N, CA, C and O atoms as a GROMACS GRO file, in nm:
protein
  404
    1UNK      N    1  -3.137  -7.555   1.314
    1UNK     CA    2  -3.096  -7.412   1.282
    1UNK      C    3  -3.019  -7.459   1.142
    1UNK      O    4  -2.966  -7.570   1.143
    2UNK      N    5  -3.011  -7.389   1.038
    2UNK     CA    6  -2.980  -7.372   0.899
    2UNK      C    7  -2.835  -7.334   0.911
    2UNK      O    8  -2.798  -7.244   0.986
    3UNK      N    9  -2.762  -7.395   0.846
    3UNK     CA   10  -2.604  -7.388   0.842
    3UNK      C   11  -2.557  -7.372   0.678
    3UNK      O   12  -2.516  -7.466   0.609
    4UNK      N   13  -2.573  -7.233   0.632
    4UNK     CA   14  -2.501  -7.272   0.488
    4UNK      C   15  -2.421  -7.338   0.454
    4UNK      O   16  -2.339  -7.369   0.541
    5UNK      N   17  -2.405  -7.381   0.349
    5UNK     CA   18  -2.296  -7.461   0.295
    5UNK      C   19  -2.283  -7.442   0.121
    5UNK      O   20  -2.326  -7.525   0.041
    6UNK      N   21  -2.219  -7.323   0.085
    6UNK     CA   22  -2.196  -7.317  -0.064
    6UNK      C   23  -2.073  -7.370  -0.106
    6UNK      O   24  -1.978  -7.395  -0.031
    7UNK      N   25  -2.078  -7.389  -0.237
    7UNK     CA   26  -1.948  -7.480  -0.279
    7UNK      C   27  -1.837  -7.382  -0.258
    7UNK      O   28  -1.838  -7.259  -0.268
    8UNK      N   29  -1.737  -7.469  -0.227
    8UNK     CA   30  -1.582  -7.361  -0.217
    8UNK      C   31  -1.561  -7.332  -0.370
    8UNK      O   32  -1.538  -7.419  -0.454
    9UNK      N   33  -1.572  -7.210  -0.391
    9UNK     CA   34  -1.532  -7.194  -0.515
    9UNK      C   35  -1.356  -7.097  -0.516
    9UNK      O   36  -1.299  -7.080  -0.624
   10UNK      N   37  -1.301  -7.051  -0.400
   10UNK     CA   38  -1.207  -6.986  -0.376
   10UNK      C   39  -1.071  -6.999  -0.468
   10UNK      O   40  -0.988  -6.915  -0.502
   11UNK      N   41  -1.083  -7.157  -0.500
   11UNK     CA   42  -0.972  -7.169  -0.591
   11UNK      C   43  -0.981  -7.157  -0.758
   11UNK      O   44  -0.902  -7.200  -0.842
   12UNK      N   45  -1.102  -7.085  -0.776
   12UNK     CA   46  -1.138  -7.077  -0.935
   12UNK      C   47  -1.096  -6.921  -0.995
   12UNK      O   48  -1.153  -6.819  -0.958
   13UNK      N   49  -1.014  -6.924  -1.067
   13UNK     CA   50  -0.977  -6.826  -1.102
   13UNK      C   51  -1.056  -6.767  -1.254
   13UNK      O   52  -1.064  -6.854  -1.340
   14UNK      N   53  -1.103  -6.653  -1.284
   14UNK     CA   54  -1.167  -6.642  -1.404
   14UNK      C   55  -1.104  -6.579  -1.479
   14UNK      O   56  -1.065  -6.474  -1.429
   15UNK      N   57  -1.066  -6.599  -1.613
   15UNK     CA   58  -1.006  -6.517  -1.743
   15UNK      C   59  -1.092  -6.380  -1.737
   15UNK      O   60  -1.204  -6.358  -1.691
   16UNK      N   61  -0.990  -6.288  -1.805
   16UNK     CA   62  -1.076  -6.161  -1.864
   16UNK      C   63  -1.195  -6.206  -1.901
   16UNK      O   64  -1.297  -6.176  -1.839
   17UNK      N   65  -1.195  -6.303  -2.029
   17UNK     CA   66  -1.325  -6.298  -2.112
   17UNK      C   67  -1.409  -6.343  -2.025
   17UNK      O   68  -1.514  -6.281  -2.043
   18UNK      N   69  -1.420  -6.422  -1.936
   18UNK     CA   70  -1.493  -6.488  -1.846
   18UNK      C   71  -1.570  -6.338  -1.727
   18UNK      O   72  -1.686  -6.314  -1.692
   19UNK      N   73  -1.460  -6.279  -1.702
   19UNK     CA   74  -1.498  -6.162  -1.613
   19UNK      C   75  -1.564  -6.088  -1.689
   19UNK      O   76  -1.653  -6.027  -1.629
   20UNK      N   77  -1.556  -6.058  -1.846
   20UNK     CA   78  -1.643  -5.992  -1.941
   20UNK      C   79  -1.781  -6.066  -1.942
   20UNK      O   80  -1.889  -6.011  -1.963
   21UNK      N   81  -1.763  -6.190  -1.918
   21UNK     CA   82  -1.896  -6.210  -1.944
   21UNK      C   83  -1.975  -6.197  -1.780
   21UNK      O   84  -2.094  -6.167  -1.780
   22UNK      N   85  -1.932  -6.210  -1.696
   22UNK     CA   86  -1.982  -6.192  -1.579
   22UNK      C   87  -2.064  -6.035  -1.596
   22UNK      O   88  -2.186  -6.040  -1.584
   23UNK      N   89  -2.015  -5.931  -1.616
   23UNK     CA   90  -2.065  -5.829  -1.629
   23UNK      C   91  -2.201  -5.820  -1.722
   23UNK      O   92  -2.282  -5.730  -1.700
   24UNK      N   93  -2.220  -5.909  -1.820
   24UNK     CA   94  -2.328  -5.937  -1.903
   24UNK      C   95  -2.437  -5.992  -1.845
   24UNK      O   96  -2.554  -5.956  -1.856
   25UNK      N   97  -2.381  -6.104  -1.766
   25UNK     CA   98  -2.482  -6.191  -1.680
   25UNK      C   99  -2.516  -6.112  -1.575
   25UNK      O  100  -2.623  -6.152  -1.528
   26UNK      N  101  -2.461  -5.995  -1.503
   26UNK     CA  102  -2.486  -5.909  -1.393
   26UNK      C  103  -2.610  -5.801  -1.447
   26UNK      O  104  -2.702  -5.757  -1.378
   27UNK      N  105  -2.587  -5.777  -1.570
   27UNK     CA  106  -2.707  -5.674  -1.637
   27UNK      C  107  -2.799  -5.753  -1.651
   27UNK      O  108  -2.902  -5.696  -1.615
   28UNK      N  109  -2.829  -5.902  -1.700
   28UNK     CA  110  -2.924  -5.968  -1.710
   28UNK      C  111  -2.982  -5.999  -1.570
   28UNK      O  112  -3.102  -5.976  -1.550
   29UNK      N  113  -2.904  -6.049  -1.472
   29UNK     CA  114  -2.970  -6.052  -1.374
   29UNK      C  115  -3.053  -5.944  -1.328
   29UNK      O  116  -3.174  -5.958  -1.309
   30UNK      N  117  -2.994  -5.839  -1.311
   30UNK     CA  118  -3.096  -5.679  -1.293
   30UNK      C  119  -3.198  -5.743  -1.399
   30UNK      O  120  -3.292  -5.796  -1.340
   31UNK      N  121  -3.207  -5.754  -1.545
   31UNK     CA  122  -3.314  -5.713  -1.644
   31UNK      C  123  -3.445  -5.807  -1.591
   31UNK      O  124  -3.563  -5.773  -1.601
   32UNK      N  125  -3.391  -5.943  -1.527
   32UNK     CA  126  -3.447  -6.035  -1.474
   32UNK      C  127  -3.513  -6.001  -1.340
   32UNK      O  128  -3.624  -6.047  -1.314
   33UNK      N  129  -3.462  -5.937  -1.270
   33UNK     CA  130  -3.510  -5.925  -1.138
   33UNK      C  131  -3.633  -5.793  -1.147
   33UNK      O  132  -3.739  -5.799  -1.084
   34UNK      N  133  -3.600  -5.695  -1.222
   34UNK     CA  134  -3.643  -5.592  -1.275
   34UNK      C  135  -3.784  -5.593  -1.332
   34UNK      O  136  -3.891  -5.537  -1.304
   35UNK      N  137  -3.728  -5.707  -1.449
   35UNK     CA  138  -3.913  -5.771  -1.507
   35UNK      C  139  -3.974  -5.834  -1.412
   35UNK      O  140  -4.089  -5.794  -1.430
   36UNK      N  141  -3.978  -5.898  -1.330
   36UNK     CA  142  -4.016  -5.983  -1.228
   36UNK      C  143  -4.085  -5.890  -1.182
   36UNK      O  144  -4.205  -5.898  -1.209
   37UNK      N  145  -4.047  -5.785  -1.111
   37UNK     CA  146  -4.098  -5.686  -1.019
   37UNK      C  147  -4.199  -5.594  -1.088
   37UNK      O  148  -4.297  -5.552  -1.028
   38UNK      N  149  -4.179  -5.571  -1.190
   38UNK     CA  150  -4.256  -5.463  -1.282
   38UNK      C  151  -4.371  -5.534  -1.305
   38UNK      O  152  -4.477  -5.472  -1.301
   39UNK      N  153  -4.372  -5.700  -1.337
   39UNK     CA  154  -4.471  -5.802  -1.363
   39UNK      C  155  -4.561  -5.798  -1.272
   39UNK      O  156  -4.677  -5.796  -1.313
   40UNK      N  157  -4.532  -5.794  -1.097
   40UNK     CA  158  -4.587  -5.794  -1.017
   40UNK      C  159  -4.639  -5.654  -0.952
   40UNK      O  160  -4.676  -5.634  -0.836
   41UNK      N  161  -4.630  -5.563  -1.061
   41UNK     CA  162  -4.694  -5.436  -1.029
   41UNK      C  163  -4.590  -5.349  -0.928
   41UNK      O  164  -4.656  -5.295  -0.839
   42UNK      N  165  -4.453  -5.322  -0.917
   42UNK     CA  166  -4.418  -5.261  -0.894
   42UNK      C  167  -4.337  -5.171  -0.966
   42UNK      O  168  -4.304  -5.210  -1.078
   43UNK      N  169  -4.282  -5.017  -0.916
   43UNK     CA  170  -4.285  -4.918  -1.011
   43UNK      C  171  -4.158  -4.867  -0.942
   43UNK      O  172  -4.119  -4.906  -0.833
   44UNK      N  173  -4.079  -4.746  -1.042
   44UNK     CA  174  -3.986  -4.664  -0.950
   44UNK      C  175  -4.004  -4.612  -0.873
   44UNK      O  176  -4.083  -4.522  -0.902
   45UNK      N  177  -3.966  -4.610  -0.738
   45UNK     CA  178  -4.000  -4.484  -0.656
   45UNK      C  179  -3.862  -4.444  -0.544
   45UNK      O  180  -3.817  -4.524  -0.462
   46UNK      N  181  -3.823  -4.337  -0.561
   46UNK     CA  182  -3.683  -4.302  -0.508
   46UNK      C  183  -3.637  -4.338  -0.351
   46UNK      O  184  -3.526  -4.323  -0.299
   47UNK      N  185  -3.726  -4.376  -0.310
   47UNK     CA  186  -3.749  -4.472  -0.143
   47UNK      C  187  -3.814  -4.576  -0.182
   47UNK      O  188  -3.916  -4.579  -0.252
   48UNK      N  189  -3.731  -4.699  -0.121
   48UNK     CA  190  -3.811  -4.839  -0.118
   48UNK      C  191  -3.973  -4.846  -0.034
   48UNK      O  192  -3.964  -4.828   0.087
   49UNK      N  193  -4.097  -4.866  -0.082
   49UNK     CA  194  -4.206  -4.870  -0.018
   49UNK      C  195  -4.275  -4.998  -0.066
   49UNK      O  196  -4.339  -5.011  -0.170
   50UNK      N  197  -4.251  -5.097   0.036
   50UNK     CA  198  -4.311  -5.266   0.006
   50UNK      C  199  -4.454  -5.209   0.017
   50UNK      O  200  -4.520  -5.237  -0.084
   51UNK      N  201  -4.509  -5.153   0.090
   51UNK     CA  202  -4.657  -5.153   0.058
   51UNK      C  203  -4.704  -5.068  -0.066
   51UNK      O  204  -4.818  -5.078  -0.113
   52UNK      N  205  -4.603  -4.980  -0.117
   52UNK     CA  206  -4.674  -4.920  -0.266
   52UNK      C  207  -4.611  -4.979  -0.370
   52UNK      O  208  -4.638  -4.942  -0.484
   53UNK      N  209  -4.549  -5.044  -0.356
   53UNK     CA  210  -4.452  -5.142  -0.468
   53UNK      C  211  -4.348  -5.060  -0.527
   53UNK      O  212  -4.327  -5.074  -0.647
   54UNK      N  213  -4.268  -4.961  -0.444
   54UNK     CA  214  -4.193  -4.853  -0.488
   54UNK      C  215  -4.068  -4.902  -0.494
   54UNK      O  216  -4.035  -4.966  -0.394
   55UNK      N  217  -3.990  -4.891  -0.577
   55UNK     CA  218  -3.810  -4.950  -0.555
   55UNK      C  219  -3.734  -4.838  -0.654
   55UNK      O  220  -3.764  -4.796  -0.766
   56UNK      N  221  -3.622  -4.806  -0.564
   56UNK     CA  222  -3.499  -4.739  -0.648
   56UNK      C  223  -3.433  -4.786  -0.740
   56UNK      O  224  -3.365  -4.736  -0.830
   57UNK      N  225  -3.466  -4.914  -0.702
   57UNK     CA  226  -3.347  -4.977  -0.852
   57UNK      C  227  -3.428  -5.024  -0.971
   57UNK      O  228  -3.374  -5.092  -1.058
   58UNK      N  229  -3.537  -4.995  -0.976
   58UNK     CA  230  -3.611  -5.017  -1.110
   58UNK      C  231  -3.602  -4.910  -1.194
   58UNK      O  232  -3.689  -4.828  -1.223
   59UNK      N  233  -3.443  -4.919  -1.247
   59UNK     CA  234  -3.353  -4.845  -1.350
   59UNK      C  235  -3.257  -4.923  -1.426
   59UNK      O  236  -3.189  -5.014  -1.378
   60UNK      N  237  -3.254  -4.885  -1.541
   60UNK     CA  238  -3.165  -4.982  -1.636
   60UNK      C  239  -3.056  -4.995  -1.556
   60UNK      O  240  -3.037  -4.918  -1.463
   61UNK      N  241  -2.973  -5.093  -1.585
   61UNK     CA  242  -2.831  -5.118  -1.524
   61UNK      C  243  -2.751  -5.039  -1.474
   61UNK      O  244  -2.704  -5.029  -1.360
   62UNK      N  245  -2.730  -4.958  -1.610
   62UNK     CA  246  -2.587  -4.874  -1.617
   62UNK      C  247  -2.651  -4.752  -1.523
   62UNK      O  248  -2.590  -4.648  -1.544
   63UNK      N  249  -2.752  -4.737  -1.429
   63UNK     CA  250  -2.803  -4.609  -1.348
   63UNK      C  251  -2.819  -4.681  -1.227
   63UNK      O  252  -2.897  -4.623  -1.151
   64UNK      N  253  -2.779  -4.774  -1.188
   64UNK     CA  254  -2.794  -4.846  -1.063
   64UNK      C  255  -2.668  -4.818  -0.991
   64UNK      O  256  -2.560  -4.816  -1.050
   65UNK      N  257  -2.686  -4.790  -0.822
   65UNK     CA  258  -2.561  -4.733  -0.734
   65UNK      C  259  -2.439  -4.859  -0.793
   65UNK      O  260  -2.472  -4.972  -0.830
   66UNK      N  261  -2.345  -4.825  -0.791
   66UNK     CA  262  -2.271  -4.934  -0.756
   66UNK      C  263  -2.233  -5.063  -0.702
   66UNK      O  264  -2.178  -5.161  -0.752
   67UNK      N  265  -2.286  -5.030  -0.562
   67UNK     CA  266  -2.317  -5.135  -0.438
   67UNK      C  267  -2.398  -5.187  -0.538
   67UNK      O  268  -2.344  -5.262  -0.620
   68UNK      N  269  -2.511  -5.164  -0.546
   68UNK     CA  270  -2.626  -5.302  -0.659
   68UNK      C  271  -2.576  -5.350  -0.775
   68UNK      O  272  -2.632  -5.448  -0.823
   69UNK      N  273  -2.474  -5.296  -0.839
   69UNK     CA  274  -2.406  -5.331  -0.925
   69UNK      C  275  -2.331  -5.461  -0.904
   69UNK      O  276  -2.327  -5.563  -0.973
   70UNK      N  277  -2.263  -5.423  -0.766
   70UNK     CA  278  -2.162  -5.527  -0.738
   70UNK      C  279  -2.236  -5.659  -0.645
   70UNK      O  280  -2.191  -5.770  -0.613
   71UNK      N  281  -2.332  -5.610  -0.626
   71UNK     CA  282  -2.425  -5.725  -0.555
   71UNK      C  283  -2.472  -5.844  -0.723
   71UNK      O  284  -2.440  -5.962  -0.723
   72UNK      N  285  -2.544  -5.784  -0.840
   72UNK     CA  286  -2.545  -5.867  -0.911
   72UNK      C  287  -2.425  -5.918  -0.986
   72UNK      O  288  -2.434  -6.024  -1.049
   73UNK      N  289  -2.295  -5.837  -0.982
   73UNK     CA  290  -2.171  -5.914  -1.037
   73UNK      C  291  -2.165  -6.055  -0.942
   73UNK      O  292  -2.159  -6.169  -0.988
   74UNK      N  293  -2.169  -6.022  -0.809
   74UNK     CA  294  -2.102  -6.105  -0.742
   74UNK      C  295  -2.178  -6.226  -0.766
   74UNK      O  296  -2.113  -6.331  -0.767
   75UNK      N  297  -2.303  -6.233  -0.784
   75UNK     CA  298  -2.396  -6.325  -0.829
   75UNK      C  299  -2.318  -6.430  -0.920
   75UNK      O  300  -2.271  -6.543  -0.901
   76UNK      N  301  -2.329  -6.330  -1.043
   76UNK     CA  302  -2.278  -6.386  -1.158
   76UNK      C  303  -2.172  -6.467  -1.148
   76UNK      O  304  -2.171  -6.588  -1.170
   77UNK      N  305  -2.037  -6.365  -1.100
   77UNK     CA  306  -1.895  -6.442  -1.084
   77UNK      C  307  -1.927  -6.591  -0.986
   77UNK      O  308  -1.894  -6.704  -1.019
   78UNK      N  309  -1.981  -6.561  -0.888
   78UNK     CA  310  -2.012  -6.704  -0.817
   78UNK      C  311  -2.073  -6.846  -0.915
   78UNK      O  312  -2.023  -6.955  -0.940
   79UNK      N  313  -2.178  -6.794  -0.945
   79UNK     CA  314  -2.228  -6.906  -1.065
   79UNK      C  315  -2.148  -6.941  -1.161
   79UNK      O  316  -2.148  -7.062  -1.184
   80UNK      N  317  -2.067  -6.866  -1.235
   80UNK     CA  318  -1.962  -6.903  -1.310
   80UNK      C  319  -1.831  -6.996  -1.249
   80UNK      O  320  -1.771  -7.088  -1.305
   81UNK      N  321  -1.809  -6.941  -1.122
   81UNK     CA  322  -1.694  -7.021  -1.029
   81UNK      C  323  -1.763  -7.163  -1.028
   81UNK      O  324  -1.709  -7.261  -1.080
   82UNK      N  325  -1.898  -7.169  -0.962
   82UNK     CA  326  -1.933  -7.288  -0.947
   82UNK      C  327  -1.975  -7.378  -1.088
   82UNK      O  328  -1.966  -7.501  -1.090
   83UNK      N  329  -2.013  -7.311  -1.182
   83UNK     CA  330  -2.001  -7.407  -1.333
   83UNK      C  331  -1.859  -7.434  -1.349
   83UNK      O  332  -1.837  -7.549  -1.388
   84UNK      N  333  -1.775  -7.374  -1.334
   84UNK     CA  334  -1.642  -7.438  -1.348
   84UNK      C  335  -1.593  -7.507  -1.253
   84UNK      O  336  -1.506  -7.591  -1.273
   85UNK      N  337  -1.637  -7.484  -1.146
   85UNK     CA  338  -1.577  -7.626  -1.030
   85UNK      C  339  -1.660  -7.757  -1.061
   85UNK      O  340  -1.626  -7.866  -1.016
   86UNK      N  341  -1.762  -7.741  -1.136
   86UNK     CA  342  -1.824  -7.872  -1.162
   86UNK      C  343  -1.789  -7.965  -1.282
   86UNK      O  344  -1.840  -8.076  -1.298
   87UNK      N  345  -1.681  -7.900  -1.376
   87UNK     CA  346  -1.622  -7.942  -1.444
   87UNK      C  347  -1.654  -7.899  -1.607
   87UNK      O  348  -1.590  -7.934  -1.706
   88UNK      N  349  -1.758  -7.824  -1.601
   88UNK     CA  350  -1.797  -7.738  -1.744
   88UNK      C  351  -1.651  -7.614  -1.773
   88UNK      O  352  -1.588  -7.536  -1.702
   89UNK      N  353  -1.649  -7.642  -1.871
   89UNK     CA  354  -1.575  -7.527  -1.965
   89UNK      C  355  -1.670  -7.413  -2.049
   89UNK      O  356  -1.776  -7.451  -2.100
   90UNK      N  357  -1.632  -7.292  -2.058
   90UNK     CA  358  -1.692  -7.206  -2.099
   90UNK      C  359  -1.635  -7.161  -2.219
   90UNK      O  360  -1.533  -7.099  -2.189
   91UNK      N  361  -1.647  -7.162  -2.319
   91UNK     CA  362  -1.568  -7.118  -2.419
   91UNK      C  363  -1.659  -7.061  -2.536
   91UNK      O  364  -1.744  -7.126  -2.596
   92UNK      N  365  -1.619  -6.905  -2.561
   92UNK     CA  366  -1.645  -6.847  -2.662
   92UNK      C  367  -1.641  -6.862  -2.800
   92UNK      O  368  -1.537  -6.912  -2.844
   93UNK      N  369  -1.759  -6.820  -2.909
   93UNK     CA  370  -1.715  -6.867  -3.051
   93UNK      C  371  -1.720  -6.727  -3.077
   93UNK      O  372  -1.704  -6.656  -2.978
   94UNK      N  373  -1.744  -6.651  -3.226
   94UNK     CA  374  -1.716  -6.535  -3.221
   94UNK      C  375  -1.892  -6.455  -3.244
   94UNK      O  376  -1.925  -6.337  -3.238
   95UNK      N  377  -1.986  -6.598  -3.274
   95UNK     CA  378  -2.085  -6.587  -3.298
   95UNK      C  379  -2.180  -6.625  -3.152
   95UNK      O  380  -2.300  -6.599  -3.150
   96UNK      N  381  -2.132  -6.669  -3.070
   96UNK     CA  382  -2.246  -6.736  -2.962
   96UNK      C  383  -2.104  -6.788  -2.849
   96UNK      O  384  -1.981  -6.783  -2.855
   97UNK      N  385  -2.183  -6.826  -2.774
   97UNK     CA  386  -2.118  -6.878  -2.608
   97UNK      C  387  -2.170  -7.045  -2.644
   97UNK      O  388  -2.274  -7.075  -2.703
   98UNK      N  389  -2.094  -7.116  -2.604
   98UNK     CA  390  -2.139  -7.271  -2.578
   98UNK      C  391  -2.049  -7.296  -2.471
   98UNK      O  392  -1.937  -7.247  -2.456
   99UNK      N  393  -2.134  -7.412  -2.366
   99UNK     CA  394  -2.085  -7.467  -2.250
   99UNK      C  395  -2.064  -7.604  -2.291
   99UNK      O  396  -2.138  -7.657  -2.374
  100UNK      N  397  -1.963  -7.667  -2.237
  100UNK     CA  398  -1.941  -7.765  -2.276
  100UNK      C  399  -1.895  -7.875  -2.116
  100UNK      O  400  -1.888  -7.825  -2.004
  101UNK      N  401  -1.875  -8.007  -2.142
  101UNK     CA  402  -1.839  -8.075  -2.023
  101UNK      C  403  -1.770  -8.173  -2.039
  101UNK      O  404  -1.734  -8.239  -1.941
   0.00000   0.00000   0.00000
């Protein structure tokens, strides 16, 4: 039987800049997911229908229901916490982000 064992990141606190970054990552996560679905032939549909490849979340991130945005945010935040738990620092610069160990 499979027992998930994610890295414990409860002790990691994200500052406001990193939380702002998480929203950008959440949006990008949705964009990557949507691009993949569209490439597989999925289209927007008011109701999800796997046989017809219709999905109600094939909309811009801003148009998603808050519950769907929260799913993407949680993924982004947990990813950032794992990166930091593994010893990486995320620092911003005026022109780009850089990651250092």
